[in-house]
N, C-alpha and C positions, 0 to 999 in steps of 0.2 A: 320744743319738738313739734307740738301740735300746730303752732303757727307756720313752721317750716313745711309741714305736710300739707296744710291748707294752701300755702303759696304755690308749692310744686304742683298740687292737684289743679289749681287754677290755671297755671301755665299750660299743663297738658290738655285741659278742657278747651282752652283758647286755640291751641294748635289743632285739636280735633275739629273744632268749628271751622277753622280755616281750610283744613283738608276736605271737609264735607262740602263746603261752599264751592271749592274748586271742582270736586267730583260732580256735584249737581250741575254746575255751569257747563262742564264738558258733556254731560249726558244730554242736556237740552240742545246744545249747539250741534252735537253729532246727530241727534235725532232729526233736527231740521235739515242738516246737510244730506243725511241719508235719504230722506223723503225727496228732496230736491233732485238729487242725482238719480234716484230710482225713476222718477217721472221723466227726467231728461233722457235717461238711457233707454226707456221704453218707447218714448215718443220719437227720439232721434235715432233709435235702433243702433246704439253704440254699446257693445259688450264691455268695453273698457270703463265706461261710466257706470254700468251695472255692477262691475267688479268693485269700483270705487265706492258705490253705494253700499255694497256688502261690507266693505272696509269700515265705513262709518257706523253701520248698524252693529257690527261686531264690537266696535268701541262702546256703543250704548250698553251692550251686554256686560262688557268688562266694567264700565262705570257703575252699573247697577250692582254688580257683585262687590265692588269696592265700597259703595255706599252702605250696603247691608253689613259688610264686615266692619266698617268704621263705627257704625252704631253698636254692633255686637261687642266690639273691642272695649267699649266704654263701660260695659257691665262690670260691677265690682266682683272681686273674687268671692268664691263660696266654698263650702267644705269639699265639694266634688271637683272644683277647679281652683285650687289654692293660688295658682299663678295668674288667674284671671283669664280673659278671653282674647287677649291682644294678638294672638297668632291667627285669629280668624281671617285677617287680611291676607296673609300668605296662603292659607288654605283655599280661600276663594280665588285668589290669583292663579293658583296652579290648576284648578278645575276649569276655569274659564279659558286658560291658555290651551289646554288639551281640546276643548270644544272648538276653539277657533282653528287649531291645526287640522282637525278632521274636516272642518268646513272648507279650508283652503285646498285640501286634496280634491274634494268634489268640484269646487269651482275651477281649479286648475285643469282637471280632466275635461270639463265642459269647454274651456278656452282652447285646449289642444284640438278637440273635435271640430271646432268652428274655424280653425286656421285656414282650411281649404274650401270653405263654404262661402259662396258669393252672397252678399246682402247689400242693401242700399247704403249709399254714402251718407254719413250723419250730416245734418244741417250745420251751418256755420255758427249758429247761436250756442251750440254745445261747447264751443271754445270758451265762451264767457262763464259757463258753469264751472269748468275745470279751473279757470283762472281765479274765480272768486274763492274756490275751495283752497287754493294755494295760500292766498292772503289770510284767510280765516284760520287755517290750520297752523301756519307759522306763528300767528299771534297767540294762539292757544299754547303753542310750545313754549314761548318765552314767559307766559304767565304761569304755567304749571311747573316749569323748571324752578322758578323762584319759590313757589309754595312748597314743592317737594324738598328743596334744600333747607327750607326753613323748618319744616315739620319732621324731616327724616323719614317720610313715608316711601317705602319701596314701591308700592303700587302706583303712587302719583308720579314718582320718578320714571317708572316704566311708561306711564301714560304720556308724560311729557315727550319722551323720545318717540313714542308711537305717533304723536302729532307731527313731529319732524319727519318721520317716515311717510306719514300721510301726505304731507306737503310735497315730498319728493315723488310719491306715487302720482299725485295729481299733475305734477310737472311731466311725468312720463305719459300720462293720459293726454295732456295738452299737446305734447309733441306728436303722439300717435294720431290724434284726431287731425292735427294740422297736416300731417303727411297724407292721410286718407282724403281730406277735403281738397288738398292741392293736387294730389296724384290720381284721384279717382279710383275706379275699380282695379287698376293696375297695382295699387298699394293698399288694397282693402284689408290685407292681413295685418297691417300695422296696428289696427284697432285691437285685434286679439293679442298681438305681441305686447302691447301696452297693458292689457289686462293681466297677462302672465307676469309682467314686472310687478304689478300691484299685488298679485297673489303671493309671489315669492317674498316681497317686502313684509306683507302681513304675517306670513309664516315665520319669518325670521324674528319679528317682534314678539310673536306668541311664544316661540322657543326661548327667547331671552327672558320673558316674563315668567315662564315655567321654571327656568334655571334659577332665577333670583328668588322665587317663592320657595323652591325646594331647599336652597341654601339656608334660607331663614328658618324653615321648619327643622332643619338639621342643626340648629343652634350655631350658625357661623359667628365667629368672633367679630366684633365691630371693628371699625377702622382704628389703626394704631394711634392716630392723633387723638382720638376720643379717649382711649385708655390712658395715654400719657397725660392728658389734661386732668383726668380723674386721679391719677397717681400723684400729681403735684398737689391736688387738693388734700389728699390724705396725708402726705408727708409734711404739710404745714400745720397739722394738728399737734400741739405740744404733748409729748409723752410717747408718740409713735416712733419706734426704733427703725422699722423697715417693713417692707411688703414682700413676702415670699412668692405668692401667686396672686394674679389679678385677672379675672375672667369677666367679660361683659358680653352678653348675648342680646341680639335684637329680637324684639317681640312686637311686631306691628310697628307703630311709630314710637313705642316705648322700649326701655332697656331694663335688664336685670343684671346686677353685678354680684360677683362672688369673689371674696378676697381672703387670703391668709395673712393676718395682721400680726407683726412681731412687736411685742410689748416687753418692757423690762421684766426679767424673771422674778424680781423681788416683789412685784405688785400683788396685792391680795386679789382674790376672785372678784370681790365687790368692785374694787378700783378698776380692774381690767374690764369688767362688764360695763362700767360707767364710761370708760374711755372708748370702748367699741361703739357704744351708743352715740358718743360725741362724733366719732368718725362717720357713722351712718347719717347723722343729722347734717353734717357739713356737706357730705356728698350729695344728698338729696336737695339741699338748698342751692348748691352751685350748679347742679346738673338735673334740672326739673324733669327730664325725660326718663329718669330712673323710676321705675315702678316699685322696686324693692332692692335692698342691699343685704346680702347674706355674708356675715363675717365669722371667720374661724380664728380664734386667738391662739397664738403660739408664744412661748417664752423666747426672747431673743438669744441667739447663740446656742440654743439647744435644739438639735434636729434628730434626736434619738427616735428610734422606732417606738411606737406606743407600748409594745410588749416589753421592751427593755426598760422603759420608765416604770411600768407596773411591777416588773421584777425587782427594780431598785427600791421601790416604795413598799414592797412586800404585799402587793395586791394579788389575791388568789384569782386564778382563771375560773 
């Protein structure tokens, strides 16, 4: 049992390291892109590039929250937090999402006010900034989607799709800038229209992150294929008759399982206890993302209400 726990803990630690590396990488790249687009937007007087800079900087805030949460999630359980701190990731994600949504409203309002205001046409080199951002963001998407699927991190998965949205936003900026540069003052509003596209896309991503974080905090059941795989592991343990209930909730990149295990009614309490431990050991060995497994043992074929059992056994209330 001890070796199994050490092995599972080692796998979880490795996945946390992988998730942290991806989060740190995204943070520094987004910071660099944000500064580059901020300077380009100010010098080139492109509100679309400034909106895209806000997009990258908001990603930095999100990455910082995820990094903090991933470090906090690894803290061991204590008497005040018996289930550990793994939900910190979802909590951080929800707060950051709300912050970004409020920022989107302010930025969107500014873009609408600028729609009918004349300003200089951005220089042609701003197209290169937008194009470079598309390539970098799409590369980050493919990298993080692989890490997110490997670790099961909700926040990293949201980040991966956020990078894809960022690439599409930069495409909108590239198109908007191209229209303005080719059309001149006649099409100057295309820059603000592109910035509104960016704001809407960022807002949708933030809303999606908030929804995913909220579902995790409300103990959403994990994917059915995960439960089925765990069920197969349990059913292969000799002595197990059946499983009445099987619940698995996500907690950060980890999981907590609860099951009602049906064992032969003739088993002694000691034997049933030992078999339940065997089931827990097998589950945690084959599914290392399980932080804990809570097992309730039931006699197979007997589904009487507890009060009826007490009455039959002569147990006083």
